[in-house]
C-alpha positions as CSV (number, residue, x, y, z in Angstrom):
1,M,0.0,0.0,0.0
2,L,1.5,3.4,-1.0
3,K,0.9,6.3,1.2
4,I,0.8,9.7,-0.5
5,E,2.4,11.8,2.1
6,K,4.0,14.4,-0.1
7,P,1.7,17.2,-1.3
8,D,3.9,17.9,-4.3
9,I,3.2,14.4,-5.6
10,V,-0.5,14.9,-5.2
11,N,-0.5,18.4,-6.8
12,K,1.5,17.1,-9.8
13,L,-0.9,14.3,-10.2
14,I,-3.9,16.6,-10.0
15,D,-2.3,19.0,-12.5
16,D,-1.7,16.0,-14.9
17,L,-5.3,14.9,-14.5
18,I,-6.5,18.5,-15.3
19,S,-4.3,18.8,-18.3
20,N,-5.8,15.7,-19.8
21,L,-9.4,16.9,-19.4
22,S,-11.3,18.9,-21.9
23,L,-12.7,22.3,-21.0
24,K,-16.2,20.8,-20.9
25,E,-15.1,18.0,-18.6
26,K,-13.3,20.5,-16.3
27,S,-16.4,22.7,-16.1
28,T,-18.7,19.7,-15.6
29,I,-16.6,18.4,-12.7
30,A,-16.2,21.9,-11.2
31,N,-20.0,22.3,-11.1
32,M,-20.8,18.9,-9.6
33,E,-21.4,18.3,-5.9
34,L,-18.3,16.8,-4.2
35,S,-20.3,13.6,-3.3
36,L,-21.0,13.1,-7.0
37,V,-17.4,13.8,-8.0
38,K,-16.2,11.1,-5.5
39,A,-18.5,8.6,-7.4
40,L,-16.2,9.2,-10.4
41,D,-13.2,7.5,-8.6
42,F,-13.5,4.5,-10.9
43,I,-13.1,6.6,-14.0
44,F,-9.8,8.1,-12.8
45,Q,-8.6,4.9,-11.1
46,E,-6.6,3.4,-14.1
47,Y,-4.9,6.8,-14.8
48,I,-4.0,7.2,-11.1
49,E,-2.8,3.7,-10.8
50,S,-0.4,4.0,-13.8
51,K,1.0,7.4,-12.6
52,V,1.4,6.7,-8.9
53,G,1.1,3.0,-8.5
54,I,-1.7,2.9,-6.0
55,G,-4.2,0.1,-6.2
56,P,-7.9,-0.3,-5.6
57,E,-7.3,-1.0,-2.0
58,D,-6.0,2.5,-1.5
59,A,-9.4,4.2,-1.4
60,K,-8.2,6.9,1.1
61,E,-5.5,8.1,-1.5
62,Y,-8.1,8.1,-4.3
63,S,-10.4,10.1,-2.2
64,L,-7.6,12.7,-1.4
65,I,-6.7,13.0,-5.1
66,I,-10.3,13.3,-6.4
67,T,-11.1,15.9,-3.7
68,G,-8.0,17.9,-4.6
69,L,-8.9,17.7,-8.3
70,W,-12.4,19.1,-7.5
71,E,-11.1,21.8,-5.3
72,K,-8.6,23.0,-7.9
73,L,-11.3,23.0,-10.6
74,Q,-13.6,25.0,-8.3
75,E,-11.1,27.8,-8.4
76,N,-11.0,28.3,-12.1
77,Y,-13.9,26.4,-13.9
78,K,-17.0,26.8,-11.6
79,L,-19.8,28.8,-13.4
80,R,-20.5,32.1,-11.5
81,V,-23.4,34.4,-11.9
82,V,-22.2,37.8,-13.4
83,K,-24.4,40.8,-12.8
């Protein structure tokens, strides 16, 4: 079991994930509720496994990465009301 203890590894992985998403996918994820985003773990699982080497048994690490992805997308891709 790999423990992701270094924030720089997590941030690089999140940046890699974001760079592989289309603008539509980024916006869609940013505008989802976090609970729905966490349900997408299985979609990112293979990519994360190939980049970091964590397996399906490392649910806590997946959750950390997916939450970080969602938070980062919230900063730049969440739709906002403009008056």
